[in-house]
N, C-alpha and C positions, 0 to 999 in steps of 0.2 A: 504493499500500500504506499509506504513512503516514497518509493521509486515513481509510482503512478502519479501521486499527488505533485511531487516535484517536477516531473516532466510536463504535466498539464500546466503548472505555473510557469515553466520556462517558455511555453508556447503562448502565454498570456490568457490562459483559460482556467476555469475552476473545475476541479474534478467533482462530478455530481454524486457526492457520497449518499445523499438521502435516497437515491435511486437503487441502492445496492445493499445486500446483506453481506456482512463480512464474517468469514469463519477463519480464525487464526489458530492453526495447530500449535504454534509456539506459545500463544497465550494459554491454551489448554494445558500444555506442558508446564508452564510456570505456575499455574493455579493448582493443578493436581499433584504435582510432585515437589513444588518449592525447591527447584534445583539450585545448587551453588553456582556461582559464575564459573565459566560462561554458560549462559542459558540461551544459546543460539541454535540455528538449524543443525549444525554438525553435532552439538551435544544432545539435542533431542533425538536425532537419527541414531546416534550411538546407543542411547538409553532404550529406545523402543525397538530398534532393529538389531542391535548387537554388532553393528558394522560401522565403520568410518566412511564418511562421504569422501569422494575423490576431491583433491584440492582444486584442480582446474575442471570446472563443470560449467555449463551454460545455464541460462535462465530456464530453458525447457527441462533440464535435469533437475533443477531446484523444484520446479512445479511437480514433477514426478515424485521427488522425495517427499514433498509436503502431502501429496495424495496418499502415499504409503503410510506416512506418520498418522494422518487422520484415520485411516483404516485401522491401524494398530491401536490407536487411542480408543476407538469405538469398541474394539475387542477387549481392551484392558479394563475399561470402566463401564460395566453394565448399566450404571445409573446415569451415564452421560446422556444428555438430550439426544434424540435421534433425527430430529428434523432440522433443516437449515435455519429456519426461523428461530427455533428453540436454542440451537447452538449459538447463533448470533446474539440473541437476547442474554444468554448466560455468560458468554465469554467475550463480548465485544470489548476491545481495548479502550481505555479511556482517552487514549491519544494515538491516532492512526499514524502519526509521523514517528512514533517510537521514541519520543523524548521521555515520556513518563510511563509509569506502571502503577497499578493500585498497590498500596502497602497498608500495613496496619496503621490506621489513623489518617489515611489520605494518600495523595499522589506523591510518588518518589521518583527522582530522576533516575532513568534507566541507562544513561550513558553520559560521557563527558566528564568534566572536572568535578561535578557535583553528584556523580553516580552513587546511588544508595542513600542520598540525603533527601529528607522531606522537603517538598516544595515550600511549605509554610516556613520552615526554618531558614531556607535559602533566601526567601522573600524578605525576611527580617534583616538578615545579615548582609545581603547583597541585592538590594531591590532592582538594580539594573539588570 
Protein backbone atom coordinates (compact mmCIF):
# COMPACT_ATOMS: atom_id res chain seq x y z
CA UNK A 1 0.00 0.00 0.00
CA UNK A 2 2.71 2.55 0.77
CA UNK A 3 4.17 2.01 -2.69
CA UNK A 4 0.81 2.50 -4.40
CA UNK A 5 -0.05 5.59 -2.35
CA UNK A 6 3.33 7.19 -3.02
CA UNK A 7 3.23 6.39 -6.74
CA UNK A 8 -0.21 7.93 -7.05
CA UNK A 9 1.06 11.04 -5.20
CA UNK A 10 4.07 11.22 -7.53
CA UNK A 11 1.65 11.38 -10.44
CA UNK A 12 -0.37 14.10 -8.74
CA UNK A 13 -3.31 11.84 -7.91
CA UNK A 14 -4.88 10.55 -4.74
CA UNK A 15 -5.17 6.81 -4.23
CA UNK A 16 -8.90 6.09 -3.68
CA UNK A 17 -8.58 4.13 -0.42
CA UNK A 18 -12.25 4.26 0.46
CA UNK A 19 -12.99 2.19 -2.65
CA UNK A 20 -10.94 -0.80 -1.46
CA UNK A 21 -10.78 -3.32 1.34
CA UNK A 22 -7.22 -3.91 2.50
CA UNK A 23 -6.01 -7.22 3.87
CA UNK A 24 -2.49 -7.07 5.24
CA UNK A 25 -0.95 -10.45 6.07
CA UNK A 26 1.91 -8.66 7.83
CA UNK A 27 -0.56 -6.85 10.11
CA UNK A 28 -2.15 -10.22 10.95
CA UNK A 29 1.34 -11.59 11.76
CA UNK A 30 2.06 -8.64 14.05
CA UNK A 31 -1.22 -8.91 15.92
CA UNK A 32 -1.43 -12.69 16.19
CA UNK A 33 2.19 -13.39 17.08
CA UNK A 34 3.63 -10.09 18.41
CA UNK A 35 6.96 -10.93 16.74
CA UNK A 36 10.21 -9.30 17.75
CA UNK A 37 11.87 -7.06 15.16
CA UNK A 38 12.22 -7.51 12.32
CA UNK A 39 8.55 -8.05 11.60
CA UNK A 40 8.70 -7.82 7.84
CA UNK A 41 7.68 -10.06 4.95
CA UNK A 42 10.82 -12.19 5.21
CA UNK A 43 10.29 -12.79 8.95
CA UNK A 44 6.61 -13.65 8.43
CA UNK A 45 7.44 -16.04 5.58
CA UNK A 46 10.07 -17.79 7.69
CA UNK A 47 7.63 -18.06 10.61
CA UNK A 48 4.68 -19.47 8.66
CA UNK A 49 6.46 -21.37 5.89
CA UNK A 50 9.71 -22.39 7.56
CA UNK A 51 11.69 -21.09 4.56
CA UNK A 52 13.62 -17.94 3.78
CA UNK A 53 12.59 -15.72 0.91
CA UNK A 54 15.12 -15.21 -1.85
CA UNK A 55 16.99 -11.90 -1.58
CA UNK A 56 16.46 -10.82 -5.18
CA UNK A 57 12.79 -11.21 -5.94
CA UNK A 58 10.32 -9.09 -7.85
CA UNK A 59 7.01 -7.58 -6.90
CA UNK A 60 5.14 -10.51 -8.45
CA UNK A 61 7.07 -12.92 -6.21
CA UNK A 62 6.26 -10.79 -3.16
CA UNK A 63 2.57 -10.94 -4.07
CA UNK A 64 2.84 -14.73 -4.38
CA UNK A 65 4.57 -14.93 -0.98
CA UNK A 66 1.86 -12.79 0.62
CA UNK A 67 -0.87 -15.03 -0.84
CA UNK A 68 0.89 -18.07 0.65
CA UNK A 69 1.18 -16.27 4.01
CA UNK A 70 -2.50 -15.44 4.12
CA UNK A 71 -3.38 -19.05 3.27
CA UNK A 72 -1.08 -20.32 6.05
CA UNK A 73 -2.52 -17.80 8.50
CA UNK A 74 -6.06 -18.93 7.74
CA UNK A 75 -4.91 -22.50 8.42
CA UNK A 76 -3.12 -21.57 11.67
CA UNK A 77 -5.88 -19.53 13.25
CA UNK A 78 -9.34 -21.13 13.04
CA UNK A 79 -10.92 -18.09 14.74
CA UNK A 80 -9.53 -15.68 12.14
CA UNK A 81 -12.30 -13.98 10.15
CA UNK A 82 -12.96 -15.74 6.84
CA UNK A 83 -14.36 -13.03 4.60
CA UNK A 84 -12.47 -10.17 2.99
CA UNK A 85 -14.69 -7.61 4.70
CA UNK A 86 -14.23 -9.21 8.13
CA UNK A 87 -10.45 -9.48 7.69
CA UNK A 88 -10.27 -5.84 6.61
CA UNK A 89 -12.41 -4.67 9.54
CA UNK A 90 -10.41 -6.71 12.06
CA UNK A 91 -6.87 -6.04 10.85
CA UNK A 92 -6.87 -2.82 8.85
CA UNK A 93 -3.67 -0.99 9.75
CA UNK A 94 -4.11 2.40 11.41
CA UNK A 95 -1.68 3.89 8.91
CA UNK A 96 -1.43 2.52 5.39
CA UNK A 97 1.85 4.32 4.79
CA UNK A 98 3.44 2.07 7.40
CA UNK A 99 4.73 4.81 9.70
CA UNK A 100 2.64 3.72 12.71
CA UNK A 101 1.21 0.58 14.25
CA UNK A 102 -1.22 0.00 17.10
CA UNK A 103 0.52 -0.46 20.43
CA UNK A 104 -0.63 -0.76 24.01
CA UNK A 105 -2.16 2.61 24.68
CA UNK A 106 -2.06 4.13 21.19
CA UNK A 107 -0.09 4.56 18.00
CA UNK A 108 3.60 3.61 17.96
CA UNK A 109 6.20 4.57 15.35
CA UNK A 110 6.99 1.46 13.31
CA UNK A 111 10.18 2.73 11.68
CA UNK A 112 12.68 5.56 11.67
CA UNK A 113 14.49 7.24 14.51
CA UNK A 114 11.44 7.01 16.78
CA UNK A 115 10.76 3.34 16.06
CA UNK A 116 8.98 1.74 19.03
CA UNK A 117 8.08 5.05 20.70
CA UNK A 118 4.55 6.21 21.34
CA UNK A 119 3.29 8.96 19.02
CA UNK A 120 1.98 10.98 21.97
CA UNK A 121 5.39 10.88 23.73
CA UNK A 122 7.22 12.00 20.59
CA UNK A 123 4.59 14.70 20.02
CA UNK A 124 5.41 16.15 23.44
CA UNK A 125 9.19 15.93 23.13
CA UNK A 126 9.55 16.75 19.42
CA UNK A 127 6.37 18.37 18.08
CA UNK A 128 7.94 18.97 14.67
